[in-house]
Structures are given as structure tokens and as C-alpha cells.
C-alpha positions in Angstrom: 116.3 15.3 95.4 117.8 18.1 93.5 120.3 19.9 95.9 121.4 16.4 97.2 125.5 16.9 97.1 127.7 14.5 95.2 130.3 13.2 97.5 133.6 14.6 96.9 136.0 14.8 99.8 138.7 17.3 98.4 140.4 19.8 95.6 143.0 19.3 93.6 145.4 22.2 92.4 147.0 21.3 89.3 149.9 23.1 88.1 153.1 23.4 85.6 155.9 24.0 88.2 158.5 25.3 88.6 162.1 25.5 90.1 162.8 26.9 93.6 166.4 27.9 93.4 169.4 28.2 90.7 170.0 24.1 91.1 166.4 23.5 90.2 166.5 25.2 86.7 168.3 22.4 84.5 166.5 19.5 86.0 163.3 21.4 85.9 163.7 22.6 82.1 164.8 18.7 81.4 161.1 17.5 82.9 159.6 20.2 81.2 161.3 19.0 77.5 161.6 15.3 77.7 160.8 13.8 74.4 161.0 17.2 72.8 164.3 16.6 71.1 165.4 20.0 72.0 169.0 21.2 71.4 170.8 21.5 74.4 172.0 25.3 73.8 168.5 26.0 73.5 167.4 24.2 76.9 170.5 26.9 78.2 168.8 29.8 76.5 165.5 29.0 78.3 166.9 28.3 81.7 168.9 31.7 81.5 165.4 33.7 82.1 164.5 31.7 85.3 168.2 32.5 86.5 167.6 36.5 85.9 165.3 35.9 88.8 167.4 34.0 91.1 166.3 30.8 89.8 163.2 30.8 91.0 159.4 30.5 89.6 157.0 33.0 90.6 154.4 30.1 89.9 154.8 28.5 93.5 154.4 31.3 95.2 151.5 31.8 93.6 149.6 28.6 93.9 150.2 28.9 97.3 149.2 32.1 97.9 145.9 30.7 95.8 145.7 28.1 98.1 145.7 30.0 101.1 143.1 32.4 99.8 140.9 29.4 98.9 140.9 27.8 102.2 140.4 31.1 104.0 137.5 31.6 101.6 136.3 27.8 102.0 136.3 28.0 106.0 134.5 31.8 105.6 131.8 29.7 103.7 131.5 26.4 106.2 132.8 24.9 102.8 135.1 21.6 104.6 137.2 20.8 101.9 140.8 19.8 102.2 143.1 21.4 99.2 145.9 19.6 97.7 148.4 20.7 95.1 150.4 18.4 92.4 152.6 19.9 89.4 153.2 18.2 86.1 157.4 19.1 86.2 158.2 19.8 89.6 157.5 19.4 93.4 154.9 18.4 94.2 154.6 16.2 91.9 151.1 14.8 90.9 151.8 11.0 91.6 153.6 11.9 94.8 150.0 14.5 96.0 147.8 11.8 95.0 149.5 8.9 97.1 149.6 11.4 99.7 145.7 11.9 99.1 144.8 8.1 98.9 147.1 8.2 102.4 144.7 10.7 103.6 141.5 8.9 102.5 140.8 10.8 99.9 138.3 9.0 97.7 136.9 11.5 95.2 138.6 15.1 94.4 137.4 17.5 92.1 140.2 19.2 90.5 141.1 23.0 89.3 143.6 23.4 86.5 145.7 26.6 86.8 144.4 27.6 83.2 140.9 29.4 82.0 141.2 27.6 78.7 141.3 24.3 76.9 144.2 23.2 74.5 146.4 19.6 74.8 149.1 21.4 77.1 146.7 23.2 79.5 143.7 20.5 79.8 144.4 16.8 78.1 147.8 17.1 79.1 147.0 17.2 82.9 144.1 14.6 82.5 146.5 12.0 81.3 149.4 12.9 83.8 146.5 12.5 86.4 145.8 9.1 84.6 149.6 8.0 84.7 149.8 8.7 88.4 146.6 7.1 89.4 148.2 3.7 87.4 151.1 3.7 89.6 149.5 4.2 92.7 147.4 1.4 91.7 143.7 0.8 92.9 144.0 3.0 96.1 144.3 6.5 94.0 141.7 8.9 94.1 139.0 9.9 91.5 140.2 12.9 90.3 137.1 15.3 87.7 138.1 18.2 87.0 136.1 21.5 87.0 135.2 23.4 84.2 137.1 25.6 82.3 136.1 29.1 83.2 137.2 31.4 80.3 133.2 33.0 80.3 132.4 33.0 83.8 131.8 36.3 85.2 134.3 35.4 88.4 137.0 35.5 85.5 135.9 38.5 83.5 135.0 40.9 86.1 138.3 40.8 87.9 139.9 41.1 84.2 137.6 44.1 84.0 138.5 46.0 86.8 142.1 45.2 86.6 142.3 46.3 83.0 140.3 49.8 83.5 142.9 50.3 86.1 145.5 50.1 83.5 144.1 52.5 81.4 144.4 54.8 84.6 148.0 54.8 84.2 147.7 55.9 80.5 148.2 59.7 80.7 144.4 61.1 80.1 145.0 63.2 76.7 146.4 59.9 75.3 144.0 57.4 76.9 141.4 57.4 74.1 143.8 56.7 71.3 145.8 54.3 73.1 145.2 50.8 71.7 144.0 47.3 73.7 146.0 44.4 73.0 145.3 41.1 74.7 148.1 38.6 75.4 148.2 34.5 75.2 150.5 31.5 75.0 151.2 30.6 71.7 150.6 27.3 70.7 151.7 24.9 67.5 149.2 26.1 64.9 147.9 22.2 64.6 147.4 21.6 68.4 145.2 25.3 68.7 143.4 23.6 65.7 142.3 20.6 67.7 140.8 22.5 70.3 138.4 25.4 71.3 141.6 27.9 72.6 141.8 30.0 70.2 137.9 31.0 70.1 137.9 31.0 73.8 140.5 33.5 74.4 138.7 35.6 71.4 135.5 35.5 73.3 137.6 36.4 77.1 139.1 39.4 75.0 135.7 40.1 73.5 134.1 40.1 77.2 136.4 42.3 78.7 137.3 44.9 76.1 133.4 45.2 76.4 133.4 46.0 80.2 135.6 48.9 79.5 133.7 50.2 76.0 136.2 49.5 74.0 134.9 48.0 70.6 138.7 47.6 69.4 141.5 45.0 70.6 143.9 42.9 69.0 145.1 39.6 70.4 148.7 38.9 70.3 150.8 35.9 70.9 153.7 34.9 73.2 156.4 32.5 74.6 156.9 30.5 71.6 159.1 27.7 72.2 159.1 25.1 69.1 161.3 24.9 65.9 161.1 28.1 63.2 159.9 26.1 60.6 156.5 24.7 62.8 153.3 26.8 62.5 152.4 28.3 65.6 149.7 31.4 66.5 150.3 34.6 65.9 151.5 37.6 65.7 154.4 37.9 68.0 153.5 40.2 70.9 156.8 42.4 70.5 156.2 42.2 66.9 152.8 43.4 67.3 154.3 46.2 69.2 157.0 47.3 66.4 153.8 47.4 64.2 152.1 49.8 66.7 155.3 52.0 66.7 155.2 52.1 62.8 151.5 53.3 62.9 152.6 56.4 65.2 151.2 54.6 68.2 152.6 56.2 71.3 151.1 54.1 74.4 149.8 50.9 74.6 147.7 48.7 77.5 148.5 45.0 77.3 146.7 42.3 79.4 147.9 39.0 79.7 144.2 37.3 78.9 145.6 33.5 78.7 147.0 33.7 82.0 145.5 33.8 85.7 149.1 34.9 87.8 151.8 36.6 87.1 154.1 33.7 86.4 157.7 33.3 84.1 156.0 33.9 80.5 154.7 37.0 82.4 157.3 38.7 84.0 159.9 37.5 81.8 157.9 37.5 78.0 156.0 40.6 79.0 157.5 42.5 81.8 161.3 41.6 80.7 161.1 41.2 77.2 158.1 43.1 75.4 159.4 45.9 77.9 162.4 46.4 76.4 161.0 46.1 73.2 158.8 48.9 74.3 161.0 50.9 75.5 163.4 50.7 72.4 160.7 52.1 70.3 160.0 54.6 72.8 156.4 53.1 73.0 154.8 53.7 76.9 153.6 50.0 77.6 151.2 49.7 80.4 150.5 45.7 81.6 147.5 45.4 83.3 147.4 42.9 86.3 146.5 39.1 86.1 143.5 37.9 88.5 145.9 36.3 90.8 143.9 35.7 94.5 141.3 38.2 93.8 138.2 38.0 95.7 135.7 37.7 92.7 138.2 34.9 91.0 138.6 33.3 94.4 134.7 33.1 95.2 134.2 31.9 91.5 136.9 28.9 92.3 134.4 28.3 95.3 130.9 28.3 93.3 132.7 26.0 90.5 133.1 23.3 93.4 129.7 23.6 94.8 128.2 23.6 91.2 129.8 20.0 90.8 128.7 18.9 94.6 125.3 19.7 93.5 122.9 17.7 90.9 121.1 20.9 89.6 123.2 24.0 89.5 123.2 27.3 88.4 126.1 27.4 85.8 127.0 31.0 85.3 128.7 32.3 82.6 128.3 35.5 80.1 128.4 36.0 76.6 127.3 33.5 73.7 129.3 30.5 74.2 127.5 29.0 76.7 129.3 26.9 79.8 131.9 24.4 79.0 131.4 20.9 79.8 132.1 19.4 83.1 133.4 15.6 81.5 135.8 16.5 78.4 134.6 13.7 75.3 137.3 11.7 74.0 138.2 13.4 70.9 138.8 17.0 73.0 142.0 18.6 72.8 144.0 16.3 70.9 147.5 17.0 70.5 147.7 17.8 66.9 
């Protein structure tokens, strides 16, 4: 039958994780940087970013809010699917979550990775993490099938358009038309980026969101670089770009963190703290647009992606020219580089 449902009995939220207090910060950073030969002073320098916020990463509470919004949405639409949460780098760890799922009798789960884009660190590495957890648990571990990336889904684009429009409204009306639009995303090593569709997907999302507010011109910058100076990463850096805009005589800038779905550390520190300090020093009025967070349209999109995978012949919605992303990643997809 065309509309026969596929047997899935859970949704797993897969995320990065973050410290929940000051004592967690260094162990968390050691988890993140394990195997990367990062000098201890650099680890402690990054740890200070978390200590500015009481040693608590906002990503955890944002994931709890996401799960609560999804549970309410699922219940309101008659979708009886329990939601679990597992992280790469901190509690709840993926292995512990998958073991709990197995104990609860879960056999086949869909998974939402908390990113809109494809890359090694945002897709393939999470799939490797899941595979390692399954191997540790053994034959009783549930199957886990990821949902497609959603960078060009209207449920992601429309809330971003709405948030961007509100950001422009914060610029004085007399300066609004001349205020540059700048999109920001997490930088990656160039070799890793070249092995994925990461940058192309981000640029398509930027174009779609900019079109939604009637902006033909925009810039894409990158942030949160963490590699050694000699290693090429995606550029330009957001703070360098703000300085270049200032040199051109720009007075107001609207910045949208298109690479993120919620206001976690890379947003509240790298943009709201570091980039804002740069803007203040330059005398720029920097307005930062909101991320999609738990916007109702975004939450509805996640339910739609779940139902899409539970139906044999679904309508796979998208906007733009790229088409919907694949459900099953090819073997050579998003190699580390």
C-alpha cells in the first residue's frame, strides 16, 4: 500500500553535549578534544568561555526545550512516539541512551541530528558515534536511521526569514536599506569542508532566507575556528569581516547565525560576546537575528520529517533548486578529510 507505515518506535535527538556546571568544564573539554593533540593552555582558554556563563552550556536546556516542544506537538497530532536524547561529549551519552532504549524495548528509531547541514563533524561522526555505541551494547541495541538534513526545508527557512525580518526592524529605519546582511556558520577545516556539501548547503540556505526578506546581496562568514594557525579553515572570520565593513563606512550590520538551530555556546560567546565586543570597539550597531529554536513551524517540520520516513511514498518538501537531501548517506559521504 502506498501509505503503509514503516515500523519505527522512537525518535532519538542526537547532539553535541555541554557542561552543566563549573566542575564539568575541563572534563567536557577533554572529551571534545580527545585525540586532537591540543595544548593544555588552549584547552583552558576555551574552557574560560564556559566559565563566563557559570560553567553551563546553554545547549542542554535548549535540547530539553526542543524535546518538550516535540512531545507536545506529537501528542497534539496523535503521533505516539517516545523521544530520547543522547550526546557525543557529555551526559546523557549516546551509549547510555541507546542502552536505555534497548531496555525499554525500542527496536528501530529515527534520529534527528541537531544541525541543518552535512559535514563530517555534523553528520558522519555522529553516525560513527551511534555505531560505536551499538557495538558496545551488542545485538539488543536498536537500529538508528537518521532523518535527512533540512537546510532547504520550508520549515527551517520560514522561521529564519521571520527572525531576520524582525532583526532588520531593530535597525533605524533611515539606515535599514543600507545595513549589510551577514550570515554566519561554524568554520571547518578546508579539507573536511571539501569532502561534503556543507558550504554549498549553507550558501543555499543563505540565498533562500535572504530572498525571503527581499535582499539580493549578502555575505557568508565563519566563526568558532579551533584548529592550528597553519591549517586552512573556511574564511572569512566574522570579526575580520566586521572590521572590513567598518573600513567601508558601514554603521549598522544585521548578523544571522544561519549555521545553528539554537543559541548555544558558539552563538552566545562567539557572536553575542566576542563579535559584539568587536562591533562595540568599531562603533558598529550590530543586530543579531534569532535562531529557529523551538519556533512552532520548525517543530512541525521535525514531525513532518518523522512522518516522511514512516510512509512509503511521502511528499518530501523543499524550497530552492537543490532538491531534498538523501535519507541514507552514501558510503563515501562526508569523509573527514
